[in-house]
C-alpha positions in Angstrom: 87.3 81.4 -76.1 88.7 82.6 -72.6 89.0 80.4 -69.6 88.8 83.1 -66.9 85.7 85.2 -65.9 86.0 88.7 -67.1 86.3 90.2 -63.6 89.2 87.6 -62.6 91.0 88.1 -66.0 90.8 91.9 -65.6 92.5 91.5 -62.0 95.2 88.9 -63.4 96.0 91.3 -66.3 96.4 94.3 -64.0 98.6 92.1 -61.8 100.7 91.0 -64.9 101.0 94.7 -66.1 102.2 95.6 -62.5 105.0 93.1 -62.8 105.9 94.2 -66.3 106.5 97.7 -65.0 108.4 96.5 -62.2 110.8 94.8 -64.6 111.1 97.9 -66.6 111.8 100.0 -63.2 114.8 97.6 -62.6 116.1 98.1 -66.0 115.8 101.9 -65.7 117.7 101.7 -62.4 120.4 99.5 -64.2 120.6 102.2 -67.0 121.0 105.0 -64.5 123.6 103.0 -62.6 125.5 101.7 -65.5 128.8 103.1 -64.3 128.0 102.8 -60.6 129.5 100.5 -58.0 125.9 99.6 -57.3 125.7 98.0 -60.7 126.4 94.4 -59.7 123.6 94.7 -57.2 121.0 95.8 -59.5 122.2 93.2 -62.0 121.5 90.5 -59.4 118.2 92.1 -58.6 117.1 91.7 -62.4 118.4 88.0 -62.6 116.2 87.2 -59.5 113.3 88.8 -60.9 114.0 87.2 -64.4 114.4 83.6 -63.0 110.6 83.7 -62.2 109.1 86.2 -64.7 110.8 85.1 -67.8 112.0 81.6 -67.0 108.6 79.6 -67.2 106.3 77.7 -69.3 104.5 80.8 -70.4 107.3 81.7 -72.7 109.5 78.5 -73.2 106.8 76.4 -74.5 107.2 78.6 -77.6 110.6 79.9 -77.7 113.9 79.6 -75.9 114.9 82.5 -73.5 118.0 83.1 -75.6 116.1 83.5 -78.9 113.1 85.4 -77.2 114.5 88.7 -78.7 113.8 87.5 -82.3 110.2 87.7 -81.9 110.7 91.6 -81.4 113.0 92.3 -84.3 112.2 92.0 -88.0 113.3 88.6 -89.5 115.5 90.6 -92.1 117.4 91.9 -89.2 118.0 88.8 -87.1 121.5 88.3 -88.5 122.3 91.9 -87.0 121.9 90.5 -83.5 119.8 91.1 -80.2 120.9 94.8 -80.1 120.3 95.7 -83.7 117.6 98.3 -83.0 119.7 99.7 -79.8 122.6 100.2 -82.0 121.5 101.3 -85.2 123.0 98.3 -86.9 120.0 97.2 -88.9 118.6 97.6 -92.2 117.0 101.1 -91.7 119.9 102.2 -89.7 117.6 103.2 -86.8 119.0 103.6 -83.3 116.5 103.4 -80.4 118.3 102.9 -77.2 116.4 100.6 -74.7 114.4 99.1 -77.5 115.1 95.5 -76.9 114.8 95.7 -72.8 111.3 97.2 -73.5 110.2 94.8 -76.2 111.3 91.7 -74.1 109.3 92.9 -71.2 106.3 93.4 -73.5 106.9 90.0 -75.1 106.8 88.5 -71.6 103.7 90.4 -70.9 101.9 89.3 -73.9 103.0 85.4 -73.3 101.9 85.6 -69.8 98.4 87.1 -70.7 98.1 85.5 -74.0 94.9 83.8 -73.0 93.3 87.1 -71.5 90.5 88.8 -73.3 91.7 91.2 -76.1 90.4 94.8 -75.2 91.5 98.4 -76.2 92.9 98.8 -72.9 95.1 95.7 -73.2 96.5 97.0 -76.4 97.0 100.3 -74.9 99.3 98.7 -72.0 101.2 96.6 -74.6 102.0 99.7 -76.6 103.1 101.5 -73.3 105.3 98.6 -72.3 107.1 98.1 -75.7 108.0 101.8 -75.9 108.6 102.6 -72.2 112.2 104.1 -71.7 113.0 103.9 -75.5 115.0 106.6 -76.7 115.3 108.0 -80.4 118.7 108.6 -81.6 119.2 112.5 -81.5 115.7 113.0 -79.8 113.8 112.8 -76.7 112.0 109.6 -77.8 109.7 107.9 -75.5 109.9 107.5 -71.4 108.2 106.1 -68.8 106.5 109.5 -68.6 105.2 109.5 -72.1 102.2 111.7 -72.0 100.6 109.3 -74.4 100.1 106.3 -72.2 97.8 103.4 -72.1 95.0 105.6 -70.9 95.2 108.0 -74.0 93.7 107.7 -77.4 95.0 108.9 -80.7 94.7 112.3 -82.4 93.2 114.2 -85.2 96.8 114.9 -86.7 97.6 113.7 -89.9 99.7 110.6 -89.8 102.5 110.7 -92.4 104.0 108.0 -94.3 107.3 108.3 -95.9 109.2 106.0 -98.6 109.8 103.3 -95.9 106.3 102.5 -96.1 105.3 103.6 -99.8 107.7 101.1 -101.3 105.5 98.3 -100.1 102.3 99.9 -101.4 100.1 97.6 -103.4 96.9 98.2 -105.8 95.1 95.7 -103.4 96.2 97.2 -100.2 95.2 100.7 -101.4 91.8 99.6 -102.6 91.3 98.0 -99.1 92.2 101.4 -97.3 90.1 103.4 -99.7 87.0 101.5 -98.3 87.8 102.5 -94.6 85.2 104.4 -93.2 87.1 105.5 -90.2 89.6 107.6 -92.2 88.7 111.0 -93.3 91.6 111.6 -95.7 94.4 109.5 -97.2 96.3 112.0 -99.6 99.7 112.6 -101.3 101.2 115.7 -102.8 100.9 115.4 -106.8 104.7 115.8 -107.9 103.9 118.1 -110.9 100.6 120.2 -109.7 101.6 120.4 -105.9 97.9 119.5 -105.3 96.9 116.9 -102.6 94.7 114.0 -104.0 92.1 112.2 -101.7 92.4 108.5 -102.2 88.8 106.8 -103.2 87.8 103.8 -104.7 88.0 105.4 -108.2 91.5 106.7 -108.2 93.5 103.7 -106.9 95.6 103.3 -109.8 96.5 107.1 -110.3 97.3 107.1 -106.4 99.7 104.1 -106.4 101.4 105.5 -109.4 102.4 108.6 -107.6 102.5 107.7 -104.0 105.4 105.1 -104.3 107.6 108.3 -105.0 106.2 110.7 -102.5 104.9 111.0 -99.0 101.2 110.5 -98.1 99.0 111.0 -95.1 95.7 110.0 -93.5 93.6 111.1 -90.4 90.8 109.5 -88.2 87.5 110.8 -89.0 86.8 113.8 -86.9 83.4 112.7 -85.6 85.2 109.5 -84.2 88.1 110.8 -82.3 87.3 108.4 -79.5 90.2 106.2 -80.7 89.4 103.5 -78.1 85.8 103.3 -79.3 87.1 102.7 -82.8 89.4 100.1 -81.6 86.8 98.3 -79.7 84.6 98.3 -82.9 87.6 96.9 -84.7 87.9 93.9 -81.9 84.3 93.3 -82.2 84.4 92.8 -85.9 87.5 90.6 -85.5 85.7 88.3 -83.0 82.8 88.0 -85.6 85.3 86.9 -88.2 86.7 84.2 -85.9 83.3 82.8 -85.0 82.7 82.5 -88.8 86.2 81.2 -89.6 86.1 77.3 -90.5 89.8 77.0 -91.0 93.2 78.2 -90.1 93.5 80.2 -93.2 90.2 81.9 -92.3 91.7 82.6 -88.7 94.8 84.0 -90.1 93.1 86.3 -92.5 90.9 87.7 -89.6 94.0 88.4 -87.6 95.5 90.2 -90.6 92.3 92.2 -91.2 92.3 93.3 -87.6 96.0 94.3 -87.3 95.9 96.3 -90.7 93.1 98.4 -89.4 94.9 99.2 -86.2 98.2 100.0 -88.1 96.3 102.4 -90.4 94.4 104.0 -87.7 97.6 104.7 -86.0 96.0 105.1 -82.6 99.3 106.1 -80.7 101.8 108.9 -81.4 104.4 106.1 -81.9 105.1 102.6 -81.4 102.0 101.4 -83.4 103.8 98.8 -85.4 105.7 97.2 -82.6 102.4 97.0 -80.8 100.8 95.3 -84.0 103.7 92.9 -84.0 103.0 91.7 -80.5 99.3 91.8 -81.1 99.9 89.2 -84.0 101.6 86.9 -81.6 98.9 87.1 -79.0 96.2 86.3 -81.4 98.1 83.4 -83.0 98.4 81.8 -79.6 94.9 82.4 -78.8 93.9 80.7 -82.1 96.3 77.7 -81.4 98.5 78.6 -84.4 102.2 78.6 -84.6 104.0 82.0 -84.0 105.4 84.2 -86.7 108.5 86.3 -87.7 107.5 88.8 -90.3 110.3 89.6 -92.6 109.5 93.4 -92.4 106.4 94.4 -90.6 106.3 97.8 -92.5 104.9 95.8 -95.2 101.4 95.8 -93.2 100.8 99.3 -93.9 100.4 99.2 -97.9 99.3 95.7 -98.5 96.0 93.9 -98.4 94.7 91.8 -95.5 95.0 88.9 -97.9 98.6 89.8 -98.6 99.4 90.3 -94.9 97.9 86.7 -94.0 100.6 85.6 -96.6 103.3 87.5 -94.8 102.3 86.0 -91.5 102.2 82.4 -93.0 105.8 83.1 -94.4 107.0 84.3 -90.9 105.6 80.8 -89.5 108.3 79.0 -91.5 111.1 81.6 -90.1 109.7 80.9 -86.6 109.8 77.1 -87.0 113.6 77.4 -87.7 114.2 79.5 -84.9 115.0 76.8 -82.2 114.5 73.0 -83.0 114.8 72.3 -79.2 111.4 73.9 -78.6 108.1 72.0 -79.7 106.6 74.4 -81.9 103.6 72.4 -82.9 100.8 73.9 -80.7 98.2 71.4 -79.7 94.7 72.0 -80.7 
């Protein structure tokens, strides 16, 4: 599937990661000096850097630079503009200063390494780039010194889901999650008894009935807290699915199955869904498929792999309409 030998690919990926970090460093300088007389010089430095880093066929064969940001923003928020998530002017009213700078840098890294082998380390780097320097409104948020960098795994803490996620729950999605062997618990607090109920293959209907109105949580199996080992297993299973695929629908389903597992495993303290967003794009490119702009990626948590495959296909139609000047038909 990949053109480079592994050692060469690892070296190239490390070089690209260094370039991405260099761009984020310049953006950080620009933020620090935003009211300084030095700002014009930093802007010129960024422009010179981006003339080579962004303005190349790695990216522009898929999308114009003017519309690159739309691959990092939910399709439902495209009308809110490039800074929708920086300013809080979006569907969920979330404000994360620095969001689009980090996301565009991570997108560039993804495009420039699209043909590189998928590994757990690559996914960790992708996550680090799309969160680096992002600040949550009213909180410390992420930073370039985030103690959960690309080298760290997940944790044993329960991953709580609120109504942002539960409104998209489906019976098929819950049934798939109930069969995951890497999750120890997937619970919700019963509104009447106050007791926590463990999701299993026999109580999907009951769980669905109450979970849509309550928070629920889950955690990785205690004996499998090596998150990167679990992630590598997911990647191996995905590669087997791709080998068995006989058509594009099979390949899209394989991608959907992988990203659902990664999102539910919730390997990182935060930034999991934006990492999944970028990962979907990388895998579509590797499988010579059109890119996608999913309406709302929060749908991934509660829906089945088959339903997520449908979301990816719907997003492909949105992507095709982004920029008619770009040749969006990817050659086999």
